[in-house]
TISE-441285 format. One record per residue (C-alpha): z negated, y, x negated; residue in three letters. Coordinates in pm, whole numbers, plus 50000, padded with zeros to 5 digits. Layout:
ZYXALA...
//
This chain:
499714998949999MET500955034749854LEU498785065749904PHE499305102849893PRO498005120049582GLU495095139549774ALA493285120050043TRP492125136950371PRO488745123450318GLY488005089450392TYR488615064550683ALA487985072451007PHE484195063851113GLY483405068250753ALA480055086550741PRO480095098450370ALA483055112950140ALA483055123149769PRO481325154449665LYS483015177249396ALA481735167149059ILE481275194848837THR481015170248501GLU484135159548371LYS483415127648184SER486775115947958ASN489735138048144ARG491835116647912THR491125086948069ARG489295091448404ALA488455121548621GLU487565129048984PHE489915155949144ILE489055173349448PRO491065180049733VAL491695209649984SER488655228050185SER490505217850508VAL490775180550421GLN486715187350333SER486155198550698ARG487845172250902LEU485485149350663ALA482715173550774GLY483415164951119LEU483745130351100VAL480515122650876LEU478405145151192CYS479235123151428PHE478715094251244LEU475195109751129THR474205113151476MET475045074451612THR474455054251287ALA471015046051164PRO472625039450799ALA475395050650572ASP477225039550354VAL478175054349961ARG479685050149631ILE476705059149378THR478385055249039GLU481635049948923VAL482095031348520LEU484945033048348VAL485255012848024ASP481055012048085ASN481075046048021GLN479665065848367PRO481805095548505LEU478395114548554GLY477965103748975LEU474425098249037ARG472735079949393ALA471165117349401SER474495132949413SER476465103949619ALA479425113149819TYR479065139250079SER481505159350313ALA481545192250168SER484305182449892GLN486315149949868THR487755137349570GLN490115106949401HIS489615086849070LEU492505092248815ARG492695065648540LEU494825063948261SER496455032248178ALA494355027147851SER491055022848078SER490234984548014ARG487834980948340SER486475001948605VAL483224994448790SER482295007049154PHE478875009549236HIS477815010549590PHE474715010149843THR473325011750205GLU471005042650321SER469135028250551ASN466705057650742PRO464645028050872GLN463715008850540GLY465044980450367ALA468544974650376PRO470154958250651SER473784959350612LEU476254933350498ARG478444950650254LEU481974939450201ARG484564954049981TYR488214958349859LYS490594978049654LEU493384980249848GLU496824976049677GLY495224948249445SER493224923849694ASP494654908549951GLU491194901450152THR487624914750158TRP485404904049900ARG481804898149951ASP478864904449712LEU477864870149576PRO474974851149735MET474824813649791GLN473764794050088MET473064753650021ARG472904723150144VAL470034703749969ALA468994669749929VAL465224662449838GLN464034628549673PHE460474617849759GLN458464584449672ASP456604565949889ALA453784589849893GLU456484620350038SER456044633949692ARG458834652349574SER460364635849267VAL463684657549232GLY466324670349420GLY470154684049415THR471854716349586GLU475474721149687PHE476104758449712PRO478504771849927MET479264807049873GLN481864834950030GLY484154829550361GLU485544794950407SER489314790350415PRO490704794650804GLY486944817250904TRP488124836851178ARG485074853751265GLY483164830351544THR481974790051500VAL484224783551778GLU487764796551661ALA487414786651299SER488814761251134ASP486394732350930PHE486754718150614TYR485434689150464LEU483014691850165ARG482094657349991ARG479044655249742GLU477984628649548ARG474354621749377VAL472154596349200LYS469054587549315VAL466444594449036PRO463714573548927PRO460724567549191ARG462464580549445ALA461854557649768ALA463934579650051LYS465594613350066ALA465414643250291HIS468334662150359ILE467944700250446TYR470484730950576PHE469284761150405LEU470194798250486SER467314810950224HIS469504826549973GLY467324853149843GLY466194885550061GLU469394902750062SER471424874050182GLY473364877150537ILE475484852350653CYS476784828650937GLN477434787650860ILE478424764751097ALA478074725350962ILE478714696251150ASP477274667750997PRO479594635950970LEU477544609950766ARG476154598050422VAL477454566550240LEU474314547350012LEU476044527049775GLU473264505049628SER473514479449326ALA474414445749445GLY475554456549822ALA479484445749836GLU479884473750046THR478474507850126PRO476164513850402ARG476784540550635VAL474514568450802LEU475634587451087ASP474104620251080LEU475934637551379ARG473684653551702ILE473404620851893THR470994632352129GLY468174659852264GLY467614682352486SER469634717752656ASN471994711752364LEU474314734152506SER471804763552459ASP471524779752117PRO467924769152091MET468054736552212GLY466594708852018SER468724678751893PRO467204644551863ALA467664640751494ASN467524676351324TRP464534698751381ARG464204739151274ARG461694733150946ASP459624760250770ALA461274790550904SER460144825650877SER462414832451201ARG463104799251366PRO466224815451607GLU468334822051300LEU469004783651330ALA470464778751652ARG473444751651809LEU476884761351899ALA479484739752090ILE482594731851860ARG485524725852107PRO486924699551812VAL488264669851836PRO486084671152124ALA483074696052295PRO480474684852088HIS476984703751938PRO477194716851563VAL474544732051350LEU474624768251291VAL472574794051085LEU473244832151198ASP471384845350951ASP471174888851041ASP468064892950822ASP467884893250452PRO464154896550475LEU464034865150675HIS465514829050694PHE466024796150866ALA466574753950778ASN467694725050950TRP466544695750820SER466564655050961ARG463174643351124MET460794630950876PRO461364595151079HIS464674594151008GLN464794604050604ASP467044579150407ILE465764548950239ASN466884547749922VAL466184534449555SER466524545049188PRO470094544949079GLY471454543349414ASP474664566149477LEU474584590549791LEU477334606349938THR477344632450169LEU480114640850397GLU480334670850591TRP482714698650758GLU481684734950762THR482844766650852ALA481144797750700HIS481024835850572SER478074845150379ILE477344879850210GLY474764901850148ARG473524933350158CYS473704965049905GLY472754978949628PRO475974960449461GLY479304968749248HIS482594956349216ALA484434955948820GLU488224955948788TYR490084949648491GLY493244968348349ARG494914980648677MET499054981748686ASN500015018748731PRO500065032949119GLY497845043949404ARG494935023849499TYR492135026549780TRP488745014949686PHE487215007550049ARG483334996550116VAL482724987350444ALA479624973350663ALA479864938750842ALA478034919551053ARG476704883450949PRO480014865951075ASN482194892550827GLY483284913051126GLU483544951151030LEU481394973951199THR483435004651133GLY480725017350866LEU483005025150566GLU482905049450264VAL486655047350073SER487735062349699LEU491185067149647PRO492265058749294VAL495415070449100VAL496385045548789VAL498645067548586VAL501825049248418ALA501645045048041PRO503255067847816TRP506255039347781HIS507285038148177ARG506995074748195ARG510575096548275PRO510385120047991GLU509475086647720TYR512855073947850TRP514315107747766SER512715110447416ILE513835075947362LEU517375086847451LEU517425114147216ALA515575094346952SER518685065946973VAL521145093447013ALA519575108446676ALA519495069046537ALA522695069046605GLY523735097946436PHE521715090046156GLY523015054746124GLY526535073946073HIS525345092745834GLN523775061745622ILE527075048545661LEU528895075545540ILE526885075545228ARG526965038245191ARG531225041545164ARG530535072544932MET528155048844727ARG530295022744696LYS533335044344587ARG531495059744338LEU530845027044238ALA534165019144180ALA534795050444001LEU532025042243769GLU533745005643735SER536765022843648GLU535055049143366ARG533285017643262ALA536625000543202LEU537975027943042GLU535015026142791ARG535424992842714GLU539134996642640ARG538145026042454ALA535695000342247ARG538464977842234ILE541025004242060ALA538285014641855ARG537764976241698ASP541784973441671LEU541835006141504HIS538504995741245ASP538954957641181ASP542404953041231ILE544194986141142GLY542534985740830ALA543194951540704GLY546594956940784LEU546864986240586SER544944970240271GLU547954942140313ILE550424965540341ALA548914984540015MET548624950239832GLN552124939639952GLY553654973739769ASP551644969739435TRP552964931939436VAL556584944339502ARG556194970339215ARG554894937239027ASP557864919139049LEU560164947038962ALA558674952338658ARG557484916538590GLY554444892238704PRO551214895638575THR547894884538612ALA547014909138860ASP549964900639070THR548464868239129GLN544804885439235ARG547004904839468ARG548584879739662ILE545434856339682GLU543664894039822ARG546594893640058ILE546274859340202CYS542304862840232GLN542874895540420SER545204875840650ALA542614846640699VAL540254878040814GLU542064894141022LEU543254859741205THR539364856341291ARG538574890141394GLY541654893641634VAL540544852941787ASP537184868341773GLU537984903142011ILE540154877042236VAL537384853642288TRP534894884042368ALA537454894842612LEU538074864242793ASN535644864443135PRO536454821443091ALA534134822742787ASN531404835842990ASP528834804242974THR526674787542728VAL528314761542722GLN531544778642563CYS529564801042344PHE527864769042202ALA531404756842143ASN532884787442015TYR530084788741756VAL529414754441642ALA533704755841538GLN533514788641354THR530534778941162ALA532064743541066GLU535174759040985GLN533484788440730PHE530884765340605LEU533474739440470ASP535654767440296ALA532524781040148ALA531844743640042GLY528594738940174GLN527464711540424ARG526454715940820VAL524494699841073ARG524454709341435PHE521614702841649ASP523154712841998ILE522444690442332PRO525334672342486ARG526294687742808GLY524624723942777LEU524614741143144PRO527604763243232ALA524894789443284THR526424825743306GLU526124846442948LEU528034879242966PRO530884887242737GLY528844914442555LYS525244896142527ILE527414865342356ARG529344886142174HIS526314906741980SER524564872341967VAL527914854841764PHE527904884441532LEU524374881241485ALA524294842641383VAL527774852341203ARG525944876140987GLU523214850740882ALA525624822740837LEU527484844440600ASN524154856540449ASN523474814840373ALA526694809640241ALA526604839139979LYS523164843039870HIS520814810939956ALA522584789239706CYS522094761139991ALA524014727740010ASP523044720440383LEU522684744440654VAL521244732641034ARG522544750541358LEU520854751341664GLY521674756341997ILE519124751842277GLN517924765542634ILE514504772242627ASP512964776943015GLY515004811343086ALA516404819242740SER519004809742492LEU517924800942154ARG520034795241845VAL518644786141476THR519794791041174VAL518594771940898GLU519464767840496ASP517414746040197ASN518534775339961GLY516254791839745ARG514974815940025GLY512934851639961PHE510004873040086ALA511364896440363PRO508584920640274GLU509814921639917ASN513244928939863PRO513344929439496GLY516464917339306ALA518134903339599LEU519584932239771GLY518144959540022THR518734931040271HIS521074949440508GLU522454923940693GLY518844915640819LEU518924950940934ASP521984942241122THR521134910741285MET518174929641433ARG520294956541569ARG522724926441740ARG519914918041887MET518704948442013ASP521874953942182LEU521784919142336ALA518594927242452GLY516894902242259GLY514814889641965GLU515104884241610PHE512984859241403ARG512764853540989LEU510924828140803THR511464824940455SER509644824440117ARG510774818339763PRO511904783639705GLY511324767640074ALA514504780540253GLY515534802340543THR515314800840889ARG516544828841148ALA516004826341509GLU517974842941766PHE516474843142154VAL518184859442391VAL516794856942811PRO520164845943023LEU520984864943322PRO519074858443631GLY
//
């Protein structure tokens, strides 16, 4: 049900309407909002009429939101001077309404029911229990135990009167305790000094299952005789009004189905007094310890209590609600005495129109930002392509410098040596002519090797550890064989085809070649060992000879160790390490370690 933003007082017949609250508590989450003075006057007229005719009224005394009071107290409960409605934010986790009745004649006497329209489909009752009880006694009629079966609220099919309501079957089972000799059955309305109810019970039967018995014993509990059974105060032969402070609250009624027959009724309209129905003492059920007792009866009831009370609700969906508290008779029928409070739950921010407007603007901004990002990515790709082109140009320039420095210088030397040989042949060969021819041959071999190295370094097909190892081993074998030295290889079979970029492998190769050249020229060794292996995520190359060795920290007469500086510089360019171990008379070991990409 939907309700307007402000209400013209409370429902017609309400004796009291809310009073304006000057103290606003937590306005961002919950607040009371007053309505117009015309509406207040209308509510005041209704209040005056009801005040003259009703001896008691109902009022809401306090409202708590997330367990925090909003400032309303019982002393300033709702009046007709100014009505209000409660406004809650969607972040409120709970709201609790506290209410009571005001009875000028003394103790509370009205059964209170409440309902949150927009959430509850039916009226709710304040919790209260009435009971069907079984008391077990020993042979001397002393109590040795008992069991109670509670009933509360309104039974399914309750229509306001016993005669018009549908009954439903209850079946309960209990085990007979030790020392029990008999069982006594009660129907009780004594639920405390606030219970108000109407309960109808149509006794059917008791099933007693004893140990050793093949079939259970069936005991009929229906009203089978007595006097004046059509009169509410009639006397059944097998039931009696027992230990009642007001026996007249226990009465008889005629249930029309399946055939008209009397049933037991507890019509308790007095919260301070009670009444019971119980079996006649001579009709107690004889039992033995360990027996199973099954009670079957049909019942229709409406059970509640008078105030004060409270109703608590969890998080509510956005919308408009109406919390109502009404007085009712023992059978649940409303008396017309009622108080109510409109409640507005504001939609969360993500369900408001302004949120969707902001969201739409955000999506548009995000789309524009995404377009800008896409453009920037394209620009970065284009810049990367340009940078790649520049890197290619730099690589071409480096190749041109290598060709000019190495190949060009070698060809110039060959040309110059050839011109000298031609002049020597014209004048007549000499010993210098032979040396110049040998120099030309040596330069040609070095040029060939240099061209081969440049081509090998530039070929992307050689960018693997396996190709690097094959080329280094082949070069070392040719170079050391020409120098008259033996070589042994420590290279495992099946090296992985792990990527090794050309720049790195070229720098490592040049460093290794420098170490081989030192071993051939300066070490005076007759055996050189070359090792290549993968060590974790690194490539390790070792060149070890059995020559005369030296002290790396003291060059002495063996030179300035410029070759060592060259090897270190080569490894720095490759991002690796160079380690040297040597001492006089113990040979030399050069170790080159470079991390593998990825």
